[in-house]
TIMAR-271122 format. One record per residue: residue number from 1; residue in three letters; z, y, x of N, C-alpha, C in turn. Coordinates in steps of 0.001 Angstrom, whole numbers. Layout:
<recs>
<rec resi="NUM" resn="ALA" n_zz="Z" n_yy="Y" n_xx="X" ca_zz="Z" ca_yy="Y" ca_xx="X" c_zz="Z" c_yy="Y" c_xx="X"/>
...
</recs>
This chain:
<recs>
<rec resi="1" resn="MET" n_zz="0" n_yy="-1184" n_xx="857" ca_zz="0" ca_yy="0" ca_xx="0" c_zz="0" c_yy="1231" c_xx="891"/>
<rec resi="2" resn="PRO" n_zz="-880" n_yy="2195" n_xx="641" ca_zz="-885" ca_yy="3425" ca_xx="1443" c_zz="411" c_yy="4204" c_xx="1257"/>
<rec resi="3" resn="ALA" n_zz="837" n_yy="4874" n_xx="2324" ca_zz="2082" ca_yy="5645" ca_xx="2278" c_zz="2045" c_yy="6712" c_xx="1211"/>
<rec resi="4" resn="GLU" n_zz="841" n_yy="7253" n_xx="916" ca_zz="729" ca_yy="8296" ca_xx="-93" c_zz="1209" c_yy="7809" c_xx="-1461"/>
<rec resi="5" resn="ARG" n_zz="1128" n_yy="6510" n_xx="-1697" ca_zz="1466" ca_yy="5978" ca_xx="-3010" c_zz="2800" c_yy="5243" c_xx="-2991"/>
<rec resi="6" resn="LEU" n_zz="3588" n_yy="5476" n_xx="-1961" ca_zz="4857" ca_yy="4784" ca_xx="-1834" c_zz="5766" c_yy="5067" c_xx="-3021"/>
<rec resi="7" resn="VAL" n_zz="6138" n_yy="4029" n_xx="-3700" ca_zz="7083" ca_yy="4148" ca_xx="-4801" c_zz="8165" c_yy="3124" c_xx="-4542"/>
<rec resi="8" resn="HIS" n_zz="9402" n_yy="3612" n_xx="-4458" ca_zz="10501" ca_yy="2695" ca_xx="-4171" c_zz="11739" c_yy="3135" c_xx="-4934"/>
<rec resi="9" resn="SER" n_zz="12350" n_yy="2216" n_xx="-5598" ca_zz="13561" ca_yy="2535" ca_xx="-6328" c_zz="14294" c_yy="1252" c_xx="-6645"/>
<rec resi="10" resn="LEU" n_zz="15593" n_yy="1343" n_xx="-6758" ca_zz="16375" ca_yy="196" ca_xx="-7216" c_zz="16388" c_yy="134" c_xx="-8730"/>
<rec resi="11" resn="ARG" n_zz="15877" n_yy="1168" n_xx="-9365" ca_zz="15781" ca_yy="1230" ca_xx="-10821" c_zz="14455" c_yy="633" c_xx="-11272"/>
<rec resi="12" resn="PRO" n_zz="14234" n_yy="568" n_xx="-12557" ca_zz="12964" ca_yy="12" ca_xx="-13053" c_zz="11758" c_yy="760" c_xx="-12502"/>
<rec resi="13" resn="PRO" n_zz="10597" n_yy="89" n_xx="-12429" ca_zz="9394" ca_yy="736" ca_xx="-11904" c_zz="9102" c_yy="2051" c_xx="-12616"/>
<rec resi="14" resn="GLY" n_zz="8623" n_yy="3016" n_xx="-11840" ca_zz="8284" ca_yy="4313" ca_xx="-12405" c_zz="9431" c_yy="5299" c_xx="-12426"/>
<rec resi="15" resn="SER" n_zz="10628" n_yy="4890" n_xx="-11993" ca_zz="11770" ca_yy="5796" ca_xx="-12067" c_zz="12001" c_yy="6566" c_xx="-10768"/>
<rec resi="16" resn="GLY" n_zz="11166" n_yy="6361" n_xx="-9780" ca_zz="11336" ca_yy="7093" ca_xx="-8532" c_zz="9994" c_yy="7318" c_xx="-7872"/>
<rec resi="17" resn="HIS" n_zz="9996" n_yy="8161" n_xx="-6848" ca_zz="8767" ca_yy="8394" ca_xx="-6096" c_zz="9117" c_yy="8858" c_xx="-4697"/>
<rec resi="18" resn="GLY" n_zz="8150" n_yy="8813" n_xx="-3821" ca_zz="8350" ca_yy="9266" ca_xx="-2455" c_zz="7245" c_yy="10215" c_xx="-2059"/>
<rec resi="19" resn="ALA" n_zz="7540" n_yy="11094" n_xx="-1141" ca_zz="6542" ca_yy="12009" ca_xx="-599" c_zz="6685" c_yy="11988" c_xx="912"/>
<rec resi="20" resn="ARG" n_zz="5607" n_yy="12231" n_xx="1582" ca_zz="5670" ca_yy="12203" ca_xx="3037" c_zz="4944" c_yy="13405" c_xx="3608"/>
<rec resi="21" resn="GLU" n_zz="5360" n_yy="13820" n_xx="4795" ca_zz="4706" ca_yy="14909" ca_xx="5493" c_zz="3935" c_yy="14398" c_xx="6704"/>
<rec resi="22" resn="GLU" n_zz="4272" n_yy="13224" n_xx="7168" ca_zz="3620" ca_yy="12618" ca_xx="8327" c_zz="3308" c_yy="11166" c_xx="8012"/>
<rec resi="23" resn="ARG" n_zz="2513" n_yy="10542" n_xx="8862" ca_zz="2205" ca_yy="9125" ca_xx="8704" c_zz="3506" c_yy="8332" c_xx="8817"/>
<rec resi="24" resn="VAL" n_zz="3697" n_yy="7389" n_xx="7913" ca_zz="4889" ca_yy="6561" ca_xx="7920" c_zz="4514" c_yy="5099" c_xx="7734"/>
<rec resi="25" resn="GLU" n_zz="5395" n_yy="4239" n_xx="8179" ca_zz="5300" ca_yy="2825" ca_xx="7872" c_zz="6500" c_yy="2512" c_xx="7006"/>
<rec resi="26" resn="ALA" n_zz="6286" n_yy="1791" n_xx="5937" ca_zz="7374" ca_yy="1521" ca_xx="5008" c_zz="7325" c_yy="71" c_xx="4545"/>
<rec resi="27" resn="VAL" n_zz="8478" n_yy="-416" n_xx="4160" ca_zz="8595" ca_yy="-1753" ca_xx="3599" c_zz="9259" c_yy="-1608" c_xx="2239"/>
<rec resi="28" resn="ILE" n_zz="8683" n_yy="-2222" n_xx="1245" ca_zz="9279" ca_yy="-2200" ca_xx="-88" c_zz="9952" c_yy="-3547" c_xx="-302"/>
<rec resi="29" resn="ILE" n_zz="11232" n_yy="-3488" n_xx="-614" ca_zz="12032" ca_yy="-4699" ca_xx="-812" c_zz="12363" c_yy="-4808" c_xx="-2289"/>
<rec resi="30" resn="PRO" n_zz="12094" n_yy="-5945" n_xx="-2900" ca_zz="12450" ca_yy="-6114" ca_xx="-4313" c_zz="13951" c_yy="-5884" c_xx="-4531"/>
<rec resi="31" resn="ALA" n_zz="14294" n_yy="-5287" n_xx="-5656" ca_zz="15695" ca_yy="-4941" ca_xx="-5947" c_zz="16604" c_yy="-6158" c_xx="-5879"/>
<rec resi="32" resn="ALA" n_zz="16163" n_yy="-7287" n_xx="-6415" ca_zz="17003" ca_yy="-8496" ca_xx="-6403" c_zz="17294" c_yy="-8947" c_xx="-4970"/>
<rec resi="33" resn="THR" n_zz="16301" n_yy="-8849" n_xx="-4108" ca_zz="16490" ca_yy="-9225" ca_xx="-2696" c_zz="17467" c_yy="-8273" c_xx="-2028"/>
<rec resi="34" resn="PHE" n_zz="17302" n_yy="-6975" n_xx="-2269" ca_zz="18197" ca_yy="-5972" ca_xx="-1679" c_zz="19636" c_yy="-6205" c_xx="-2129"/>
<rec resi="35" resn="ARG" n_zz="19835" n_yy="-6435" n_xx="-3411" ca_zz="21191" ca_yy="-6702" ca_xx="-3924" c_zz="21795" c_yy="-7933" c_xx="-3260"/>
<rec resi="36" resn="SER" n_zz="20992" n_yy="-8959" n_xx="-3083" ca_zz="21464" ca_yy="-10180" ca_xx="-2435" c_zz="21870" c_yy="-9902" c_xx="-992"/>
<rec resi="37" resn="TRP" n_zz="21036" n_yy="-9161" n_xx="-263" ca_zz="21357" ca_yy="-8826" ca_xx="1116" c_zz="22631" c_yy="-8000" c_xx="1210"/>
<rec resi="38" resn="ILE" n_zz="22798" n_yy="-7035" n_xx="311" ca_zz="24009" ca_yy="-6199" ca_xx="307" c_zz="25247" c_yy="-7072" c_xx="78"/>
<rec resi="39" resn="ALA" n_zz="25135" n_yy="-8033" n_xx="-830" ca_zz="26266" ca_yy="-8917" ca_xx="-1131" c_zz="26590" c_yy="-9835" c_xx="44"/>
<rec resi="40" resn="GLU" n_zz="25586" n_yy="-10255" n_xx="777" ca_zz="25777" ca_yy="-11263" ca_xx="1831" c_zz="26056" c_yy="-10690" c_xx="3216"/>
<rec resi="41" resn="HIS" n_zz="25623" n_yy="-9475" n_xx="3498" ca_zz="25690" ca_yy="-8940" ca_xx="4865" c_zz="26525" c_yy="-7663" c_xx="4922"/>
<rec resi="42" resn="GLU" n_zz="27730" n_yy="-7805" n_xx="5442" ca_zz="28645" ca_yy="-6665" ca_xx="5497" c_zz="28098" c_yy="-5515" c_xx="6343"/>
<rec resi="43" resn="SER" n_zz="27419" n_yy="-5809" n_xx="7440" ca_zz="26900" ca_yy="-4736" ca_xx="8298" c_zz="25842" c_yy="-3906" c_xx="7562"/>
<rec resi="44" resn="LEU" n_zz="24994" n_yy="-4545" n_xx="6776" ca_zz="24007" ca_yy="-3815" ca_xx="5975" c_zz="24709" c_yy="-2980" c_xx="4902"/>
<rec resi="45" resn="ARG" n_zz="25695" n_yy="-3571" n_xx="4264" ca_zz="26447" ca_yy="-2864" ca_xx="3226" c_zz="27101" c_yy="-1608" c_xx="3806"/>
<rec resi="46" resn="ARG" n_zz="27725" n_yy="-1727" n_xx="4980" ca_zz="28357" ca_yy="-572" ca_xx="5639" c_zz="27322" c_yy="499" c_xx="5963"/>
<rec resi="47" resn="PHE" n_zz="26168" n_yy="78" n_xx="6498" ca_zz="25109" ca_yy="1023" ca_xx="6848" c_zz="24630" c_yy="1788" c_xx="5620"/>
<rec resi="48" resn="VAL" n_zz="24371" n_yy="1074" n_xx="4530" ca_zz="23882" ca_yy="1718" ca_xx="3309" c_zz="24909" c_yy="2711" c_xx="2782"/>
<rec resi="49" resn="PHE" n_zz="26174" n_yy="2324" n_xx="2738" ca_zz="27195" ca_yy="3241" ca_xx="2229" c_zz="27410" c_yy="4429" c_xx="3166"/>
<rec resi="50" resn="GLN" n_zz="27228" n_yy="4228" n_xx="4465" ca_zz="27293" ca_yy="5365" ca_xx="5395" c_zz="26170" c_yy="6346" c_xx="5111"/>
<rec resi="51" resn="MET" n_zz="24982" n_yy="5822" n_xx="4836" ca_zz="23847" ca_yy="6689" ca_xx="4520" c_zz="24109" c_yy="7477" c_xx="3239"/>
<rec resi="52" resn="PHE" n_zz="24712" n_yy="6824" n_xx="2243" ca_zz="25012" ca_yy="7510" ca_xx="989" c_zz="26083" c_yy="8567" c_xx="1167"/>
<rec resi="53" resn="SER" n_zz="26949" n_yy="8393" n_xx="2135" ca_zz="28013" ca_yy="9370" ca_xx="2323" c_zz="27653" c_yy="10412" c_xx="3382"/>
<rec resi="54" resn="SER" n_zz="26414" n_yy="10390" n_xx="3846" ca_zz="25987" ca_yy="11348" ca_xx="4863" c_zz="26027" c_yy="12770" c_xx="4313"/>
<rec resi="55" resn="SER" n_zz="26072" n_yy="13721" n_xx="5199" ca_zz="26166" ca_yy="15118" ca_xx="4775" c_zz="24917" c_yy="15561" c_xx="4012"/>
<rec resi="56" resn="ARG" n_zz="23755" n_yy="15031" n_xx="4333" ca_zz="22530" ca_yy="15440" ca_xx="3637" c_zz="22590" c_yy="15046" c_xx="2173"/>
<rec resi="57" resn="LEU" n_zz="23018" n_yy="13839" n_xx="1887" ca_zz="23127" ca_yy="13413" ca_xx="497" c_zz="24156" c_yy="14265" c_xx="-234"/>
<rec resi="58" resn="THR" n_zz="25252" n_yy="14580" n_xx="435" ca_zz="26273" ca_yy="15436" ca_xx="-163" c_zz="25695" c_yy="16813" c_xx="-487"/>
<rec resi="59" resn="GLU" n_zz="24882" n_yy="17353" n_xx="416" ca_zz="24239" ca_yy="18655" ca_xx="173" c_zz="23332" c_yy="18603" c_xx="-1051"/>
<rec resi="60" resn="VAL" n_zz="22530" n_yy="17552" n_xx="-1146" ca_zz="21609" ca_yy="17427" ca_xx="-2274" c_zz="22380" c_yy="17290" c_xx="-3578"/>
<rec resi="61" resn="MET" n_zz="23420" n_yy="16482" n_xx="-3591" ca_zz="24206" ca_yy="16299" ca_xx="-4809" c_zz="24900" c_yy="17595" c_xx="-5209"/>
<rec resi="62" resn="SER" n_zz="25378" n_yy="18361" n_xx="-4236" ca_zz="26006" ca_yy="19648" ca_xx="-4526" c_zz="25002" c_yy="20618" c_xx="-5133"/>
<rec resi="63" resn="LEU" n_zz="23797" n_yy="20626" n_xx="-4591" ca_zz="22755" ca_yy="21498" ca_xx="-5127" c_zz="22409" c_yy="21124" c_xx="-6566"/>
<rec resi="64" resn="VAL" n_zz="22271" n_yy="19864" n_xx="-6832" ca_zz="21975" ca_yy="19409" ca_xx="-8204" c_zz="23103" c_yy="19829" c_xx="-9142"/>
<rec resi="65" resn="GLU" n_zz="24342" n_yy="19670" n_xx="-8700" ca_zz="25487" ca_yy="20074" ca_xx="-9515" c_zz="25461" c_yy="21580" c_xx="-9788"/>
<rec resi="66" resn="GLU" n_zz="25175" n_yy="22371" n_xx="-8750" ca_zz="25096" ca_yy="23820" ca_xx="-8921" c_zz="24050" c_yy="24198" c_xx="-9966"/>
<rec resi="67" resn="VAL" n_zz="22859" n_yy="23635" n_xx="-9824" ca_zz="21762" ca_yy="23991" ca_xx="-10722" c_zz="22036" c_yy="23498" c_xx="-12139"/>
<rec resi="68" resn="ALA" n_zz="22601" n_yy="22319" n_xx="-12259" ca_zz="22814" ca_yy="21727" ca_xx="-13582" c_zz="23987" c_yy="22341" c_xx="-14338"/>
<rec resi="69" resn="PHE" n_zz="25048" n_yy="22739" n_xx="-13616" ca_zz="26277" ca_yy="23095" ca_xx="-14319" c_zz="26762" c_yy="24532" c_xx="-14125"/>
<rec resi="70" resn="ARG" n_zz="26103" n_yy="25310" n_xx="-13296" ca_zz="26510" ca_yy="26713" ca_xx="-13118" c_zz="25424" c_yy="27635" c_xx="-13630"/>
<rec resi="71" resn="ARG" n_zz="25867" n_yy="28726" n_xx="-14229" ca_zz="24912" ca_yy="29727" ca_xx="-14706" c_zz="24281" c_yy="30429" c_xx="-13516"/>
<rec resi="72" resn="MET" n_zz="23089" n_yy="30943" n_xx="-13731" ca_zz="22343" ca_yy="31622" ca_xx="-12667" c_zz="23125" c_yy="32800" c_xx="-12101"/>
<rec resi="73" resn="ASP" n_zz="23742" n_yy="33609" n_xx="-12946" ca_zz="24491" ca_yy="34768" ca_xx="-12450" c_zz="25673" c_yy="34337" c_xx="-11592"/>
<rec resi="74" resn="GLN" n_zz="26320" n_yy="33232" n_xx="-11946" ca_zz="27431" ca_yy="32724" ca_xx="-11139" c_zz="26938" c_yy="32232" c_xx="-9779"/>
<rec resi="75" resn="ARG" n_zz="25801" n_yy="31543" n_xx="-9782" ca_zz="25249" ca_yy="31031" ca_xx="-8527" c_zz="24837" c_yy="32186" c_xx="-7619"/>
<rec resi="76" resn="LEU" n_zz="24213" n_yy="33206" n_xx="-8202" ca_zz="23784" ca_yy="34360" ca_xx="-7415" c_zz="24974" c_yy="35102" c_xx="-6824"/>
<rec resi="77" resn="ALA" n_zz="26005" n_yy="35330" n_xx="-7648" ca_zz="27203" ca_yy="36029" ca_xx="-7169" c_zz="27877" c_yy="35240" c_xx="-6036"/>
<rec resi="78" resn="ARG" n_zz="27934" n_yy="33955" n_xx="-6195" ca_zz="28562" ca_yy="33101" ca_xx="-5171" c_zz="27749" c_yy="33169" c_xx="-3864"/>
<rec resi="79" resn="ARG" n_zz="26427" n_yy="33122" n_xx="-3998" ca_zz="25555" ca_yy="33174" ca_xx="-2816" c_zz="25678" c_yy="34528" c_xx="-2114"/>
<rec resi="80" resn="LEU" n_zz="25669" n_yy="35614" n_xx="-2896" ca_zz="25765" ca_yy="36951" ca_xx="-2315" c_zz="27130" c_yy="37154" c_xx="-1648"/>
<rec resi="81" resn="ALA" n_zz="28181" n_yy="36633" n_xx="-2241" ca_zz="29522" ca_yy="36764" ca_xx="-1653" c_zz="29602" c_yy="36023" c_xx="-320"/>
<rec resi="82" resn="GLY" n_zz="28886" n_yy="34918" n_xx="-225" ca_zz="28881" ca_yy="34154" ca_xx="1022" c_zz="28056" c_yy="34777" c_xx="2124"/>
<rec resi="83" resn="CYS" n_zz="27143" n_yy="35683" n_xx="1764" ca_zz="26261" ca_yy="36322" ca_xx="2747" c_zz="26891" c_yy="37548" c_xx="3381"/>
<rec resi="84" resn="SER" n_zz="27971" n_yy="38054" n_xx="2826" ca_zz="28558" ca_yy="39293" ca_xx="3369" c_zz="29573" c_yy="39029" c_xx="4443"/>
</recs>
C-alpha cells in the first residue's frame, strides 16, 4: 500500500487516517494481532504506554480540550496573559 493511502487505527476501518510529509515505510498490524502482542509482551506494552504518556500526546490532548471546552475569548485572554 502506498504511504499516501496509509490508514491505521485500532478502531473500525475508516475511523482514522495518516498524513506524511516525507517518504515513509510503514507496517499495518491487524488490531487483534496488536492486542495479542500487548497482552503477551510486557516490553511492548511498556513502550506503547510510554509513547501515550509522551509530552507530545499530552500537548495534543490539552489542545483538543482547550478547543472543545473553553470559549474563544477565554482562550485568547489566557494566551495573551502568557505572552506578557
